[in-house]
N, C-alpha and C positions, 0 to 999 in steps of 0.2 A: 781971949782968942776970938777972932771974928768967925762967925759962923756963916759960911757961904754954901749955896747949893753946889753940889759937885759938878754939874754940867756947865754951870756958869763959870766955875773955877777953871774948867778945862777950856773954856772959851771956844767951844766947838759948836758951830752952827749947823753942822751937817745933820740932816734929819736921820740919816742912817747910822749915825754915831751912837754907840751904846751909851755913851755918857749923856748924850742929848735925850736919849730915851729912858734914862735910868730913873725917871720919876717913879716908875712902878716896878723896876727890875732890881735884882740884886747884882749890881754892876761889879761888885768886887769878885763875884764868882767868875765873871767873864775875864776880868783882869787877871785873876789868879790862874785861870785856864790858859791865857795867852802868854803870860810872863815866862820868860826863859832865864831871866837874870836872877841870880841868887840874892843879890842885894835887894832887888825889887821884891823878891819873895819875902825877904825879911821885913821889908817895909810894909808890905801888904799884911803881914801877920800882925803888924802893930796898928793897922787902920781900925778905926772904929766906925760904926755906922753913922751916917749923917742923920741928924735928927729931923731934918726937913725932907730930905729926899730918900732917906733910908739907904744912902749909898756909902758915903764916906763922911767921916769927920776929919777935916783937913785944916791945917793951919796955913792960910794963904800966904803968909809971910815966910813960911818955911821954904827955903831955897831947894832943900832936898826934895821937899814934896813937890815943888813945881817942876823940878827936873824929872821927877818920877812921872808926874802927870804928862809932861811933854813926851817922855819916852813911851808912855802908854798910848798917847795919841798917834805917835809915829808908828808904833807897833800896830795899832789898829788900822792905820792907813794901808800898811803893807798887807795886813790881813784882808782888808776890804778889796784891795786890787786882786789879791789872789782869789778871793771869793767870786769876784766878777768873772775872772777868767774861767774858773771852774763852772760857774753857772752857764757860761757860754758853751763850754765844752759839753756840759750835761745836756743842753738844749740841742746841740748838734747830734749828740749820741742818741737822744730820744728820737730825733727825726730819722737818723739812719736805722735805728732799731725798728721803727714803725715800717719803714720801707722794706727792710729785710724780712720782717714778719709776714708781710703781704706776699712777698715772693716765696717764702717757705711754705705758707698756707696753700698757695696755688700749686706748688710742686707736689705737696703731699696729696692734694685732691687728685691730681693726675695719676700719681702712683697708685692710690687706692682704687682708681677706675680701671687699672690694669695696663697703663701705658709704661712699658719698661724703658722707654728712651728719654725720660725726663732727666735733665741736668740743670744745675744752677751754679752761678759763679760763687766761688768760695771766698772772694775778696771781701774783707770787712775790717773796720777799725776796732771792732769788738770781737775779742777772742772767742767768747762764748758763742756768738753768732757764727763766727768762722768755723768753730768745731761742729756746731749744729748743721751747717750747710754741708760740711764734709760727710757727716753721718748720713744726711739725706741722700747725697749722691751715692754713697756706698749701698744704702737701702734700695735705691732705684736700680742699681746694677744687680743686686741680689734678686729683686723682684723679677727682673727681666729673665734672669737665668731660670728662676722657678717657673715662670710662664712658659718658657721654651721647653723645659723638662716636662711640664704638664701637657703641652701639646704633643710632644713625642710619646709620652705615656698613653695619651688618648689614642694616638694612631696605633700604638702597639696593642692596646686593648681591643681596638676594632678588628685588627688582624687576628688577634687571639680568638675572639668570638666567631669570626668567619670560619676559622679552622675548626673550632668545636662544632659549629653547625654542619660542616661537611662531614665530620666524623659521625655525628648523629644520623646523617643520611647514608652512612655506610662507606664513606671514602676514608679508609684507614691509611692512605698514603699522604694525606694532607699534613703539613707541618708549619709551625711558626718560624719565620726567618730569623727573628731576634736581632735585626740590624737597627740598633737604637743606642743613643748616648745615655739613656737612662738606665741606671744599674738595675732598678726594680723591674723594668720591662724585660731586661735580659734574663733576670732570675725567673720571671713569670714565663717567658718563652721556653726556658730550659725545663721548668717543671711541667708545663703543658705538653711539650714534646715527649718528655719521659713518660707522662701519663698515657699519651696516645700510643707510645711504643708498648707500654704494659698492657693497655686494653687490646691493642692489635695482637700482641702475643697470646693473651688470654683467649681472645675470640678465635684465633687460629687453633689454639689447643682445643677449645670447645667444638669448633667445627670439625676438627679431626676426630674428637670423641664422638660427636654426633654422626659423623660419617661411618665411624667404626660401629657405633650402635645401630645405625640404619642398616649397615651391611650385615650385622649380626642378626637383626630382626628379620631381614629378608632371607637370610640363609637358614633360619631355624625351621624346623618341621611343624611348628605350631602357628596357628593363626592368631595374630595379636590385634586387639582393638582397644583404644583408649578413648573414654568418654568423659567430658568434664561435668561439673556439678549442674550445668544447665542442660544436660542430655544432648550435648553437641559432640559430634565425633571430632576428637582432637588429633588422633593419629591411628594408623593401621598399617599392616604390611600386606604385600601382594598375596601371601599364602592365605590370609584371612578372606580375601575376595575370591580366591580360587575355591576354598573349601565351601563357602556359602553361595558361590555363583552369583555374586552381587554385581550388577552392571555399573560401569563408571559413572553414568549420569545420575545414579541414585547415591552412590557413596560420595560424589563430589558436592552434593548439597550439604553435607555435614549433619544431616538430620538423622539422629538415632531412631526416631519414630518411623521414618520412611524405610530405613534399613530393616527394622523389626517387621514392618508390614510385608516386606518382600520375602523374608525368610520363614515366617510362621507357617505358610502353607506347605513347606517342605517337611514339617515335623509330624510325628505320630501323635504327640500330645501338645499341641500349641498352647492350649489354655494353661496347662501346668508350667510350660516354659515361661510364658509371659508373667504368670503369678510369681515365679521365683525371681525374675528380672525386677519386677516392681518392688518386691520385698527387699532386695538388695539396694535398690535406689533409695528406698525410704529409710534404710538403716545403713548409712555410709560406712560405718566402722566394721561391718560384718565381712567375713571371708567365707567362701563356700566352694566345695567341689561336688559336682554331680555328673550324671550321665544323661546324654541327649540321644534319642533314637529318631532316625529319619524314616520316612515312608519307603525310601528306596533301599533300606537295609543298613545304611551307614550308621555308625555309632561314634559320637564325639564325647570326649571327656572335657567338661567345662570347669575352668578354675577362675575365680574372681576374687580380687582383693582391692582395698582402697588405694588410690594413688596419693602419696603424701609428699609435700615439700616441707621438710622439718617435721613439726608436729601437726601441721595443717593439712586436712584432707581437701584435695583440689579436684578429684575425679575418681574414676574407677577403671581398673585394667581388667580386660577379659582375655583369657587365653583358651584357645580351643585346640584340642589334639585329636586327630583321627585315630581311634583305637579299634577300628573295625577288625583289622587283621589280628590285632593282639587279643581281642575278645574271642575271636574264632579259635586262635591258638590256645588260649586259656581254657576255653570250653572243651577243645579236643584233649588238652592235657588232663583236665579234670575227669573227662570220660575215661581216659586211659588209667588214671590213678584209681578212679572208682572201680574200673574193671579189674585192675590188679588187686585192689583191696578185696573186691568180691571173690576173686580167685583164691587169694591167700586165706581169707577168713571164711569164705563160703557161708556167710551169715544168711540164715540162722542155723546152718547145718554144721555138723562136725566135719573137719577136714584133717586128714592124716596123710603124712608122707611115709611111705613104706619102702624098705629094702629087705628083700628076702623075708617079708611078712613081719619084720621088726619095725616098730614105730620110731621114726627119726624126726618127725615134725608133727605138732598138734596145735591147732588154733584154739582160741578161747572158747569157742562154742562147744567143744567136747564136754565141758562141764555141764552145760545146759542139756545136752542130749544124753550123755552117759553118766553124769555125776562125778566123773574123774577130772581132776585138775590136769592141765597140759603136762606139767612137770612129772606127774605121777605116771603118765603113760609113756614118756620118752624112754626108749630102751626095752619096752615090754613087747611081747608077742601079741598079735591081734587076737589070739585065742581068748584073751581076757574079755573080749567083747561078745563072745558067743556062749550058748548054753551048754554045749558039749563038744568033746573032741570030734565026734562024728560029724556034727554040723560044720565045725571048723574045717575039716578035711573036704567035705562036700563043696563048700564055698570056694576053697582054693582050686579044686579040680574043675569047678565050673568057670571061674574067672580067667585063670592064666592061659589056658589053651585058646580062649576067645581073644584075649589081648595080644596073642602072637599074630593074629590076623587083623584085628580091629584095634584102633587106638583107644576106643571108649566102649564101655559096656555097663549096663545098669540092670539091677534086679532087686526085688523085694525079699527081705529076710527078717526073721524074728531074731533080735539081738537081746543082749542081757545088760540091764542097767546096773550100776554099782550097788544099788540097794537090793538087787536080786530080782527086781521086777522085769517082766518081759516087755519089750517095746518093739513095734514094727518099724523097720527102717527101709527106706529106698537107698540101696547102696550103689554108687556110681564110681567106677574106677577109670582112670586115664593114665596112659603110659607117659613116663617122664623121659624126654629126649626123643631122638628119632627111632630108637629101637628099644625093645624090652630087654634090658641088661640087668642082671642081678635082681630081677623082679622089682625094679624101681617103678613104683606107681603112686599116684595121688588118689586117695579114696575119700569120697564125700558120703556122709551118713545123714540122711534126712529123716527125722522122726515123724512118721506119718500116722502114729497111733491115734492122735486126736482127729486127724483128717478122716481116717477110716470111720471113727464114730460119728463125726459130723456128716459124712457122706450118707451113712445109714439114716441119720436123723433127717437129713435134707430130703431124701427120697420119701420118707414118711410124711414130712411136712408138705412136700409138693403134691402128694396124693390128696392130703386133706385140704390144701389150698385150692386144688382143682375143683373138688366138690363144693367147697365154700363159695368159689366164684360162680359156679352153676346155681347154687342156692340163692345167692344175691341177685343174679340176673333174672331168675324166675319170679322172685318175690314181687316185683312191681306189678306185672300182669295179674298174678294170682291174687294179690291184695286188692286190686281194682275190682276183680270179679266178686270177691268176698264182700267188699264194701257195698256193691249194688245189691247182692243177695240179702245181707243183713239189713240194709236200709229199707228195701221193699217189704221184707218180712215184718219189720217193726212197724211200718206204715199200716200193714194189714191188721196187726194187733191193735193199733190205734183206732182203726175204722170199725172193727167188729165188736160185738158185745162180749162180755166175759163168759156167757153161757153158750156161746156159739160152738158147735161141735168141730168147726174147722180150726178153732184156736189151738187144739193139741197138735194138729199137723204143722201149723205155722211154728209152734214152739220147737217141734222136732227139726224143722228147717234151720231155725236159729241155733239150736244145739249142735247140729251137724256143721254149720258154718263156723261156730266158735271152735269146734274141734279142728277144723281145717286151718283156722287162724292160729291155733296153738301149734299145729304141725309146722306151719310157716315160721312161727317164732322160734321153734326148735332148730329149723334149718338155719335161720339167721344167727341164732346163738352159736351154732357150730361154726359158721363162717366168721364169727366174731364181728358181725356187722349189725347186731341188734342193739338198739338203744338201751343202755343200762342207767340205773339211777343209784350210783354208789354213795355211801355215807359211812361215817365212822360207826362201827358196831362191835359189840363184844361177841367173838365167835362162839364162846361158850353159851351165850344167851340164845343164839340161833339154834344150836344143837339141842338145848333144853326145850325150845319151842316146838321142835318137830319130833321130840322123843316119842310121844304118844302115837303120832302118825306112823312112825317106823315100827313101833310095837304091833299096831293093828295090821301093818303091811306084811310083816314077817311071820305072824302067827304065834301060837303059844308054845310050839315045840322048839322054837329057836330062842335062845336066851340073848338079851341085849345087855352088854356091859359098857358102861360109860365112865371114863376116868378123866375128870376135868379138874384143873388146878383152881384154887380159890381166887387167884389173881385174875384181873380182867385182861383179856388178850384182844387188844383193839386192832381191827383191820378195816380198810377202806373198800367196802364191797356193796353189791346190791344183794340184800338179804334173800330176796325171792330166788335169785339165781343160785346162790349157795345152797339154799334149801333144796332146789331142784337137783343139784349135783349129788347131795347126800341121799336124796330119795332114789336117784338112779343107781347109786352104789348099793343101797339097801336092797333094791329090787333084784339086782344081779347076784348079790350075796345069797338071797333067799333061794334063787334058782340053782345056785352052785351047791347048796346043802341039801342032800337027798333025804335025810331023816332028821335027827336031832343035831344041833350044833350051837355054835356061839358066834355072835357078831360083836366085835369090840370097836369102840370109838374112843380115841385118846387125843388130847391136845397138849402141846408143850411149845416152849420157845427154843429155837435153834438158830445158830449163827453160821451162815455159809461163808467160808473163806476160799481163797484161791486154790488151796490144795483140794478141798472138797469138789470145787468146780472142775479142776483138772482130772480128778479121778472119775467123777460121775458123768462129766460131759454136759452139764446143764447148770443153770443158776447164775445169779449175780451176787456179788458180795453184799452182806448185810444181815440184819436180824429178820427172822421169819416166824410165823406161827405154823407149826407142823401139825396137820390133822392126819392121824394114822387110822385108816378104816380097814379092819382085818376080819376075815371069816375063816371058819374051819372046814370049808367046803372041799371039793375034790381037786381044786387047783387046775393049772393049765400047763401044757408043755410050752417050750420056747417058741415054736412056730405059731401057736395060737396067741400067746402073749404078745408077740411082735405085731399083731394085726388088730388088737382089740380097740384101738382108737380110730381105726378106719371107718368112715361113714358107710352105713348099710352092711357092715360085717357083723354077722351073728352066728352063734352056734346053736341057737334055739330052733325049734321046729317052725315050719312055715306057718305064718299067722300068729305066732306068739312073740314076735319081736321085730322092730323096725331096723335095728342096727344103728340107730342114731343116739342111743342113750349115752354111751361112753364118749362118742365123738362130740356130742353136744357138751358133755361135762368138760372135755378137753378144751373146747372153744371158750367156755365160760371162764375157766381158770386162767387161760392165756389172756383173755380180755381184761382180767383183773391183775395183770402183771405177775401171775403166779406160775407154778409148775406142778404137774401131776405125773406121778410115775407108778408103775405096777411091778410088784415082786411076787412071783408065783412059781410053784413046782407041782408037778403032778402028784396028787395024794397028800400034799402038805398045806393046802389052803392058799389064800391070796391076801396080799396087803397092798392097799393103795395109799400112797403118801402125797398129801396136798400141801404145797408151800405157798403161803400168802404173806406179803410184806407186812411186818409189824409196824404200827405207827404209834406215836406218843401224843394223843389228844384226849380231851375230856368229852364224854358223851353228852348229847343233848336229848331231851325228850322229844318224841315224834308225835305231833298233834295232827298228822295227816288223816283226812277222812274223805270219802267219796260220796257224791250225791247220786242217787239212782232214780230220781224222779225227773219227769219231762219238764223242762224249763221253757215257758212261753216268753215271748218278748215282742218288741216292735222296732221298726226301723227298716232301712233299705240296705241290702247286701248285694255287692257285685261279686259273683262267683265266676272264676276262670278255671275251667277244667276241660282238657282235650278229650277225655274218655266220656262218650255220650251217656253210657249207662250210669256211671258215677255221677255225672252232672245232673241228669234228670232225677235220679233218686234223691240227691241232695236238695234239689229245688223243691221237690215234693215235701221233704221234711221241713224245710225252712218256711214254706208257705203254710203248712199245717200248724207250725208253731207261732204264726202271726206275723211273719216278716214279709216285706216286699223284696222281690228278687229280680236282678238284672243278670242275664246269662252272657258269657263270652266263651268262644270255642278255642281260643289260643291267646298268646301274649299280646300280639298287636291288636286283636279284637278287644281285649280287656282295656287297653289304653284308650282306644277309640270310644268304647262305651262309657268310660269314666269321663272323658272330656265332654261327652254329650249330656251327662247327668251329674256333673261335678258338685252341684249344690244339693243333691238328693242323697248321695251315698254316705252311709255311716260306717261301713266296714268292708274291707276287702277279704275275700276267701279265695286264696290263690294256690293252685297246684305248683309244686316246686319245679317240676320239669314239664315244659310245654313246647310245642313247635313255635318257631319264629322268635319269641322272647320267653325266657324262663321267668319263674315267679319273682326272683330277686330283681331282675331287670325291670319288670312291670312295676314293682314296689318302688324302686329308686326313681323311675320316671314320674310316677304319680306324686311322690314326696316333693318333687320340685314344684308342683302345683299346690299341694297341701301338705306341709311338713308334719302336721300332727295326725295324719290319716291313720286309722287303726287297721291292723292286718292280722290274719291267721293264715299260716301255711299248712298245706296238707301234702302228704307224700306217701306213695306206695312203694317208693324205692327204699333201699337200705340206708342205714344211718350214715355210712361213710360218703355215699353220693350226696345225700342232703347236706352233710357238713361241707363238702367241697363247694356246694352252691352258695355257701355263706349264710345260711338261715339258722343254723344251730348256734345261737349266741344269746347272751343275756338280753332280756327285754323282747325277744321274738317268740311268739307262740307257734307251736308246731303240733299238729294232730296227725298221728300215724295211721294209715289205712291198714286193715279195715277198721272202721269205727262204727259204733252204734249211735243212734240218734241222740240218746240222752247225754252221751259224752260230748258230742259235737255242740249240741245246744247249750250245755252248761258252759263250755269254753267261750262260745259266742256271747252269752249273757255276761260273763265275767269281763270280757274284753271291751264290749260296748260301754259297760258301766264303770270301767276303770278310769279314774281321774288322771 
């Protein structure tokens, strides 16, 4: 079998023929693909690959094979023609597709730029293109509709915001028309209009509420002021302006500060008012109610509380109410109630309602006066209140005839306490009703027992006080005279020799002057104005110290018995003064005992309670040391006993007594916060009882001693003394002792002399009381120049006057006139050398 290349066998010269090109292709695959004939397919299945061209192995002489190849070529021709037609169609389709794509692209660009009027022809030989164009036209139509709706929606929104702007400006009649084809715009218009309607309705309600509130505030009787947190006036009513009389031009500024400045001058206490306002502003959460008083007599009640919105404090509300008339009414009512209470209770007196002398009413004070409880007296006859039937009848016969003519009658009677004790009462009866029927009266019983006792004591005290005042007034001049006498007498002693015969006369002058000074001291002690030096002491020790003196005073025929407990009885006294009292009592006891007798001194502790004070009419509650000083002398009658403490009263012969001993003793005990009483009967002796307050302290040793020698010194002393005799004598003493002296005649002169010699003066010697400026004023003025200046005050006045001048105090030296040279010089030396 001849082997021929398959493309030659086909005798096909067409370059496009697969057979021609089958050198490198699997032509059989093509043939198989194109063949429609079953027979051919069967043949193809039998074909073998061509060894040369790798296409077919054919037998060229085989007719069947040739026919097959001819059919294949024919078939290929048809296929080729079809392919060319399709290729032409494809080329046309590509050209049309390219053109349509450009048109579609331009249309889409216009649509995307917002042109809703874009349209393109939907004609095309390509269905896909035709469908795409149709879709683009539909999209363009939809975009146009959307743009139109957007424009209408924008117009609707513009109207919407215009309406809202009008509403915010207060035009509640503005409405959105809602004329739009856009459903959203219609919905928005409806919602906005409904919202405006709601706001309008709410505002109308609030305006009505505000109008009602404003009308309420204006109609209230209170003045209302509202201030914000920045102290600006937020609101007020007309009543507030009327109450405070604030002008419109001030309130219109809204300044709370200006309003306050205007109202403060109207108030009694503006500083207090402003203090409370500032306190509330600084504490916003506080509430307060207080009273404001005006200078013109008006009275406001002020109520303030924080103003809150929710839980937030935004300001303060002030409410002012004029309560002037109410206060007056309340005051009048209280006065009436107090009067009624006073009438019903008759405090502190017992008040009884009587009918035919039977008790039908009793107030609580009956128990205090009579000891009976009110319920114990109801239904009883008033006979129970008197000592006897006779007195009961006498009182009835006295009162009722008078009450027939007079509505009130009063008299003093002795009544009977429940305990059986007699009490003195002032009985006052008043008729109940217009006429005296059934003997209906109200009776007041005032217990005046204590008043009677106090009146008697007051008269006695006034007598003693009068003499005491006289003694205190005389003391100043008397002491100045004695100071000069003692000073000059001591200067004479300093100048003359010890063997000079004149010396005994000078000593007698000094002795007489000292006696006069002692008499002055007694007068001052009686007046309770003498300076005392109290300290804690054992009263038993004082008595033991003067026991021997008393024995020598009373003589051998009178026995002294002393009964003292072992315990220490500590009192706060001036021992010298107490010794003087005991010696005065011993002297009087000696004179009262005509022959032989006994004087007894006893001490003990006693506690005074209210019952003791009520019965005896003197004392203060507490523990006391009781000194009982008794004698077996002739005693005294009541008339004499009642006058023994009077100054200058004496039963002794002329020249044997001054009448100041017991008066002085009375003054000393009073000055020590104690009490002294006397019990005596004619022929039964006398007992004096002295009560001194008991104290609970430990005693300290007394190392006090006095120097009796003349102390010399050096330095410059400014002496200010208005009494020339005292001043000159003091200058002589100071110069004699070695001091330089600058004299001043009064307070102003003292200041002047100091300023002229301020660098020389070492000590001020100032009289307490001087013309123009007193000693204290001089000292205070000089202290401004020299704070550490040293000073000694002198005084011829009594202690109480010196104390009132402010010089009796710690750290201030005081020398009391009359003084002797050595006492004055020693004090000067101590003061100058004091660090």
